[in-house]
C-alpha positions in Angstrom: 24.0 7.0 10.0 24.8 3.9 8.2 23.3 2.8 5.1 20.8 0.4 4.4 21.1 -3.2 4.6 17.0 -4.3 4.8 15.1 -2.6 1.9 11.5 -1.2 2.7 9.8 -1.4 -0.5 6.2 -0.1 -0.8 4.3 -2.6 -1.6 1.2 -1.8 -3.9 1.9 -5.9 -5.2 2.6 -8.7 -2.7 6.1 -9.4 -2.1 7.3 -5.7 -2.9 7.3 -4.6 0.7 9.0 -5.8 3.6 7.1 -4.2 6.1 3.3 -3.7 6.1 1.5 -0.9 4.6 -1.0 1.1 6.7 -4.2 0.9 6.7 -7.4 3.5 8.1 -7.3 5.0 10.7 -6.2 5.1 14.8 -6.9 6.7 17.8 -4.6 9.7 18.5 -1.2 8.9 19.9 0.1 10.6 23.5 1.8 13.5 22.4 3.1 16.7 24.1 3.0 18.9 20.5 1.6 22.2 21.1 -0.9 23.8 18.3 0.5 24.5 14.7 3.4 26.6 14.6 5.8 27.7 11.9 9.5 27.3 11.6 12.4 24.3 12.0 13.9 21.6 10.5 12.3 18.3 10.9 14.4 15.3 10.6 12.9 11.6 9.6 14.4 8.2 9.6 13.6 6.0 7.0 15.2 3.0 5.6 17.1 3.6 2.5 18.5 1.8 -0.9 22.5 3.0 -0.6 23.8 4.4 -4.0 20.7 3.4 -5.8 17.9 5.9 -4.3 16.7 7.8 -7.0 15.1 11.2 -6.8 13.0 10.5 -9.8 9.4 10.2 -8.7 8.5 7.7 -11.8 11.4 5.3 -10.7 10.6 5.6 -6.9 10.0 2.0 -4.8 11.3 2.3 -1.5 8.9 4.1 1.6 12.2 6.6 1.9 11.7 7.0 -2.1 7.8 7.3 -1.8 7.8 9.8 1.1 10.7 12.1 -0.9 8.7 12.1 -3.5 4.9 13.4 -1.8 7.3 16.3 -0.6 8.5 17.3 -3.4 5.6 16.1 -6.7 1.8 16.0 -6.3 -0.7 13.6 -8.7 -3.5 14.2 -10.2 -5.1 12.3 -7.3 -4.1 10.8 -4.4 -6.1 7.9 -2.2 -8.1 9.0 0.8 -8.1 7.2 4.6 -10.8 4.8 3.4 -8.4 4.3 -0.3 -10.5 6.1 -2.5 -9.2 8.9 -5.5 -9.5 12.5 -4.3 -8.3 15.5 -6.4 -5.0 16.9 -5.9 -3.5 18.7 -9.2 -6.6 17.8 -10.0 -9.5 20.1 -9.2 -11.9 18.0 -11.0 -13.0 15.3 -13.1 -16.2 14.6 -15.8 -16.4 11.5 -17.6 -18.7 11.2 -20.5 -21.4 9.0 -20.7 -19.6 6.1 -22.2 -17.2 6.5 -19.4 -14.1 5.9 -22.2 -13.4 9.8 -22.0 -12.9 11.9 -19.1 -12.0 15.5 -19.2 -9.8 17.1 -16.1 -9.5 20.2 -15.1 -6.7 21.2 -13.0 -6.1 23.4 -10.6 -3.9 26.5 -10.0 -0.8 25.2 -8.9 3.2 26.1 -9.9 6.0 24.2 -10.0 9.3 25.6 -8.1 10.9 27.4 -11.1 7.6 29.3 -11.2 6.1 27.7 -14.3 2.4 27.2 -13.9 1.5 23.1 -14.1 -0.1 23.0 -17.8 -2.3 20.2 -19.3 1.3 19.6 -21.8 3.2 18.4 -18.3 0.1 16.1 -17.3 0.5 14.8 -21.2 4.2 14.9 -21.1 4.5 12.9 -17.5 2.2 10.1 -18.7 3.8 9.8 -22.4 7.3 9.4 -20.3 6.0 6.6 -17.4 4.3 5.0 -20.9 7.5 4.9 -22.8 7.4 0.8 -24.0 10.9 1.2 -23.8 11.6 1.6 -20.5 10.2 0.0 -17.0 8.7 2.7 -14.5 6.3 1.5 -12.1 2.7 2.9 -12.8 3.3 2.0 -16.2 0.4 -1.1 -16.0 -1.9 1.3 -13.8 -1.8 4.2 -16.9 -1.8 1.3 -19.7 -5.8 1.9 -19.7 -5.1 5.5 -21.2 -4.7 5.8 -25.1 -2.6 8.6 -25.2 -2.9 9.0 -28.8 -6.2 10.2 -28.7 -6.4 12.0 -25.6 -5.1 15.7 -25.8 -5.0 18.9 -24.1 -8.2 21.5 -24.7 -6.4 24.5 -23.0 -3.7 24.7 -20.4 -5.8 23.4 -17.6 -7.6 21.0 -19.2 -6.9 17.7 -19.7 -8.9 14.9 -21.3 -8.1 11.0 -21.5 -9.4 8.6 -24.0 -9.7 5.6 -22.6 -9.6 2.1 -24.2 -12.7 0.7 -22.2 -14.9 2.1 -20.2 -14.2 2.6 -16.6 -15.6 4.2 -13.8 -12.9 3.8 -11.7 -10.5 5.7 -13.8 -9.6 8.5 -10.7 -7.7 5.2 -9.3 -5.4 5.9 -12.2 -4.9 9.2 -11.4 -3.3 8.2 -7.9 -1.0 5.8 -8.8 1.5 4.8 -7.2 4.0 6.7 -9.1 2.0 8.8 -11.2 3.8 11.9 -10.6 3.3 14.9 -12.8 6.7 16.5 -14.0 7.3 19.9 -16.2 7.3 18.6 -19.4 10.5 17.1 -21.2 12.4 16.7 -17.8 14.7 13.7 -17.8 17.3 15.6 -15.4 16.5 14.9 -11.7 19.9 15.7 -10.2 18.2 18.8 -9.3 14.2 18.2 -9.2 11.8 20.2 -10.0 8.1 19.6 -8.6 4.6 21.2 -7.3 4.8 19.9 -4.2 4.8 21.1 -0.9 9.1 20.9 -0.1 11.5 22.2 -2.9 14.9 20.7 -2.9 18.3 22.0 -1.5 20.6 19.3 -1.5 20.9 15.6 -1.7 23.4 12.2 -0.7 22.6 9.2 -1.8 22.5 6.8 1.1 22.8 9.4 3.3 20.2 12.3 3.6 18.0 14.9 1.2 17.4 18.5 2.3 14.1 19.8 1.8 12.9 23.8 2.5 9.5 25.4 2.4 7.9 25.9 -1.1 5.9 28.8 -0.1 4.1 28.8 -3.6 2.2 25.8 -2.9 -1.0 25.7 -3.7 -2.1 24.0 -1.0 -0.7 26.6 1.9 3.0 26.4 2.3 4.4 23.6 5.5 4.5 24.8 8.6 8.6 23.2 8.9 10.9 25.6 7.1 12.7 22.6 6.0 12.4 19.0 6.1 15.3 16.1 6.4 15.1 12.9 5.5 17.8 11.1 6.8 18.7 7.1 6.9 19.0 4.4 9.8 19.0 1.1 8.1 18.1 -0.8 11.0 15.1 -0.5 12.8 16.8 -0.1 16.2 18.9 2.8 14.9 15.5 4.4 13.7 14.6 4.3 17.5 17.7 5.0 19.0 18.6 8.0 17.1 15.2 9.1 17.5 15.3 8.6 21.9 19.1 10.1 21.1 17.6 13.9 19.7 19.2 12.8 16.5 16.0 12.8 14.4 12.0 14.3 15.0 10.5 11.3 13.0 11.5 7.6 12.9 9.8 5.6 10.5 8.7 1.6 10.5 9.0 0.8 14.4 8.3 -2.8 15.6 5.9 -3.4 17.8 7.6 -4.3 20.4 9.2 -1.0 20.2 6.3 0.9 20.1 5.3 -1.5 24.1 8.6 -0.3 25.6 8.0 3.2 24.8 4.1 3.8 24.5 3.8 5.1 28.5 6.9 6.7 28.4 7.7 10.1 27.6 10.6 10.1 24.8 8.6 8.8 22.4 5.0 9.4 20.7 3.6 6.4 19.1 1.4 6.6 16.4 -0.4 3.4 14.9 -2.5 2.9 11.6 -4.7 0.0 12.4 -5.5 -2.1 9.3 -2.0 -1.9 7.9 -1.8 -4.6 5.3 -3.3 -8.0 4.9 -1.1 -10.8 6.5 -2.5 -13.9 5.1 -1.9 -18.0 3.5 -2.7 -18.3 -0.1 -4.6 -21.6 -1.6 -4.2 -22.4 -5.0 -7.2 -23.7 -6.6 -5.8 -25.0 -10.0 -4.4 -28.1 -8.1 -4.5 -30.7 -6.0 -5.6 -30.6 -2.1 -7.0 -27.2 -2.9 -9.2 -27.7 -5.9 -11.4 -29.0 -3.1 -13.8 -26.6 -2.0 -14.1 -28.6 1.5 -10.9 -28.9 2.4 -10.2 -24.5 1.4 -13.6 -24.0 4.5 -11.7 -26.5 6.7 -8.5 -24.5 6.6 -10.2 -21.1 6.6 -12.2 -22.7 9.9 -8.2 -24.0 11.7 -7.0 -20.7 11.8 -7.5 -19.2 15.3 -7.0 -15.5 14.1 -6.7 -13.9 17.6 -3.9 -15.7 18.4 -2.2 -15.1 15.7 -2.6 -11.6 15.6 -0.8 -11.6 19.6 1.8 -13.8 19.0 3.0 -13.0 15.3 1.8 -9.2 15.6 2.2 -8.8 19.8 -1.4 -7.6 19.5 -0.8 -4.5 17.0 -3.2 -5.3 14.5 -7.3 -6.8 13.8 -8.6 -9.9 13.2 -9.6 -10.8 9.0 -12.2 -11.9 7.7 -10.2 -13.6 4.4 -11.4 -10.5 2.5 -8.6 -7.9 1.4 -9.3 -4.2 2.5 -10.9 -3.9 6.0 -12.2 -0.7 6.1 -11.3 0.7 2.8 -14.1 1.7 0.5 -15.9 -1.1 -0.9 -15.6 -3.6 1.7 -18.0 -6.0 3.1 -18.1 -5.1 6.4 -21.6 -7.1 6.4 -20.2 -10.5 6.3 -19.9 -12.4 9.2 -16.4 -12.5 11.2 -15.1 -16.7 10.4 -13.9 -17.8 14.0 -12.2 -21.1 14.9 -14.7 -24.3 14.5 -12.1 -27.4 15.1 -15.2 -30.0 15.1 -16.5 -28.3 11.5 -12.9 -28.7 10.1 -12.5 -32.5 11.2 -16.2 -32.9 9.4 -14.7 -31.0 5.9 -11.5 -32.5 5.9 -12.5 -36.1 6.3 -15.7 -35.6 3.9 -12.9 -34.0 1.5 -11.1 -37.6 2.0 -8.0 -35.7 3.1 -7.6 -37.6 6.3 -3.8 -38.0 7.2 -2.9 -35.7 4.3 0.6 -33.8 5.0 0.4 -30.1 3.2 3.3 -28.0 2.5 3.8 -24.5 4.1 5.7 -22.2 2.0 7.1 -19.3 3.5 10.3 -17.1 3.7 11.9 -13.9 5.5 10.8 -11.9 2.4 8.1 -10.0 4.5 8.4 -9.6 7.9 6.1 -12.1 10.7 5.9 -14.3 7.9 7.7 -17.2 9.6 6.1 -17.0 12.3 2.9 -17.1 10.9 3.6 -20.3 9.4 4.7 -21.6 12.6 1.8 -20.6 14.6 -0.4 -21.9 11.8 1.1 -25.5 11.9 0.5 -25.5 15.6 -2.8 -24.5 15.6 -3.7 -27.2 12.7 -2.6 -30.2 14.7 -5.2 -32.5 15.9 -7.6 -31.8 12.8 -6.5 -34.9 10.9 -4.0 -32.3 8.3 -0.4 -32.0 8.8 1.5 -28.3 7.9 5.1 -29.2 7.2 6.4 -25.4 6.9 8.9 -25.1 4.1 11.3 -21.8 4.3 12.5 -20.7 0.9 15.3 -18.2 -0.4 13.4 -14.8 -0.1 15.3 -13.7 -2.6 12.7 -15.6 -5.0 10.3 -16.1 -3.1 7.2 -14.3 -5.1 7.9 -15.5 -8.3 8.5 -18.9 -6.8 5.8 -19.4 -4.8 3.3 -17.1 -7.8 3.8 -20.6 -9.9 4.5 -23.4 -7.3 3.2 -25.0 -4.7 -0.1 -25.1 -2.8 0.0 -23.1 -0.1 1.9 -20.4 0.7 1.9 -17.0 2.9 1.3 -14.1 1.8 1.5 -10.4 3.0 -0.1 -7.4 0.6 -0.2 -3.3 1.6 -3.3 -0.7 1.1 -4.6 -0.2 -2.2 -7.9 -0.1 -3.5 -10.4 -3.2 -4.0 -10.6 -2.5 -7.1 -6.6 -2.9 -8.0 -6.9 -5.6 -6.0 -9.3 -7.6 -8.2 -8.0 -6.2 -10.9 -4.0 -7.5 -10.2 -4.4 -10.7 -8.3 -8.2 -12.1 -9.0 -9.1 -12.4 -12.6 -8.5 -15.2 -15.0 -5.6 -12.9 -16.8 -4.3 -10.9 -13.5 -0.7 -10.8 -13.7 -0.6 -11.7 -9.9 -2.8 -14.3 -9.7 -1.6 -16.1 -6.8 -4.2 -18.1 -5.4 -5.7 -19.5 -9.2 -9.2 -17.8 -9.1 -10.4 -18.3 -12.5 -13.9 -17.4 -12.8 -15.5 -16.3 -15.9 -18.7 -15.2 -14.1 -16.4 -13.1 -11.2 -14.7 -11.7 -14.4 -18.2 -10.5 -15.7 -18.8 -9.1 -12.4 -15.5 -6.8 -12.1 -16.5 -5.7 -16.0 -19.6 -4.6 -14.9 -18.4 -3.0 -11.3 -16.2 -1.0 -13.8 -18.4 -0.1 -15.8 -21.3 0.9 -13.5 -21.5 4.4 -12.8 -23.9 4.7 -10.2 -21.9 4.4 -7.0 -24.6 2.6 -5.2 -25.1 -0.2 -7.9 -21.0 -0.3 -8.0 -20.7 -0.9 -4.3 -23.4 -3.8 -4.3 -21.7 -5.5 -7.2 -18.6 -5.4 -5.3 -19.9 -6.9 -2.5 -21.4 -9.8 -4.2 -17.6 -10.3 -5.5 -16.6 -10.5 -2.3 -19.1 -12.7 -0.9 -18.0 -15.0 -3.8 -14.3 -14.6 -2.7 -15.4 -15.3 1.2 -17.4 -18.9 0.4 -15.2 -20.3 -2.2 -11.7 -18.2 -2.6 -8.2 -19.4 -1.9 -7.0 -16.5 0.4 -7.0 -17.4 3.8 -6.5 -13.5 5.2 -6.0 -13.8 8.8 -5.3 -10.6 10.0 -3.9 -7.0 9.0 -0.9 -5.3 10.8 -0.4 -2.0 12.9 2.2 0.4 10.5 3.5 2.3 13.8 5.8 5.1 13.5 7.5 7.1 16.1 8.5 10.9 17.0 9.6 13.0 19.6 6.7 14.7 21.7 7.2 17.8 20.7 5.7 16.7 16.4 2.1 17.8 15.6 0.3 16.8 12.7 1.7 13.0 12.3 -1.6 11.1 10.2 -2.5 7.8 10.8 -3.7 6.9 7.3 -2.9 4.0 5.1 0.5 4.1 3.8 0.7 4.1 -0.1 -2.4 7.0 0.9 -2.1 11.2 0.5 -1.1 11.2 4.2 1.0 9.0 5.1 4.6 10.9 5.8 2.9 13.5 4.8 5.8 15.9 6.8 3.7 19.4 5.1 0.7 18.8 7.8 3.5 17.9 10.4 4.6 21.0 12.8 7.7 21.6 16.0 5.7 22.7 18.8 
């Protein structure tokens, strides 16, 4: 195994991931795994981060760090297959009538050192994340909590005070990196968590060895041991699996999957709707401040061709909305299809015939340059010309957030509410399309303060109808997320990455 030279960041925000995160559901892959049985060591190959890798779950960024964190630690909640919050260490949660105070009841659980998980540990963990002098990933999600006015009611009950009404508070509890650690923990050289596996050893950039935690609150894992090993290139991970050096290979390409789908040496596990693939048009400047021109761009996209050529068929077409298959997704909006004649008419009406538009892209995320090239070809003959400009991958996301008018975009899984909050409100920090609508902001405020689930869902659908009609994201497809495993490995889930069941090894067994 070699150290990483291609980093694999998890994508709670666009630009953090070089590969798609997973979406919902999938057909069961072919596997010869028998019924669940206990025992054995599973070796899982991931891309890594060299000497910079960490076991501090609040600092985790890489795919391998996220997978190791969920093996060692627990959150109060995590995201289910439809990317909605599900209770974990929290047995239940109850808001008051104002939605500004939430009472969390902890389930009986113990840390690996035998100490119970207490309300004090929860408050201390969140205080650590929210420390203004530190930069932890979950800080922005937890910033809604009024921690000085929150309290431990008793050892198993926490009462959180919020700075404003927020019915989606369980999404905060499920935020990436919001793990619970024993109060006062700062040294993670020998980490102690409450997760299904206990720490054994760590060689940064090489491997982490864990063993079964028999006292896990949800039941002991099937495996005796779990070893994370580093293989920096996709080909190295695939070859290690084929050569019997590992039993699980994370993040495989569609080409590899196609090559081995019919064979008996590797079981392919796919998760559809993995991550959205898109182009972002900025609405606050020419030429895409013109609604007709934005609609023309939507109608010029041949989505099936993009999925087939860019994703090698390992994906589904998008409908210019985030979160296909997720909770609150507006699946009742008719699917857009290519309509060259109408696009030409709209281009003429916008006065844009003969216009050349620069499409900024880069290799910052896999497939973006290829998608830009295919789309530029699809636009030919419409009256517009798209000129593909490949930029610096290291500064791409910050560059395109501020500059240009059209750029490639990619994002992993998160709740639709979080996507809106981070990217589509007037004050959002990563508002790539510069969508600023006071009425839309008001609808968001209405949604997150509406206790009735049905009424809240209708508000989210109204917001998505507005985005579909007038927004700046041309979301053309959703990529499958692909992992490979030895045929005797059972229990691998195809749930979305960034969710509970992605890379969840306590449910896996060796047949």
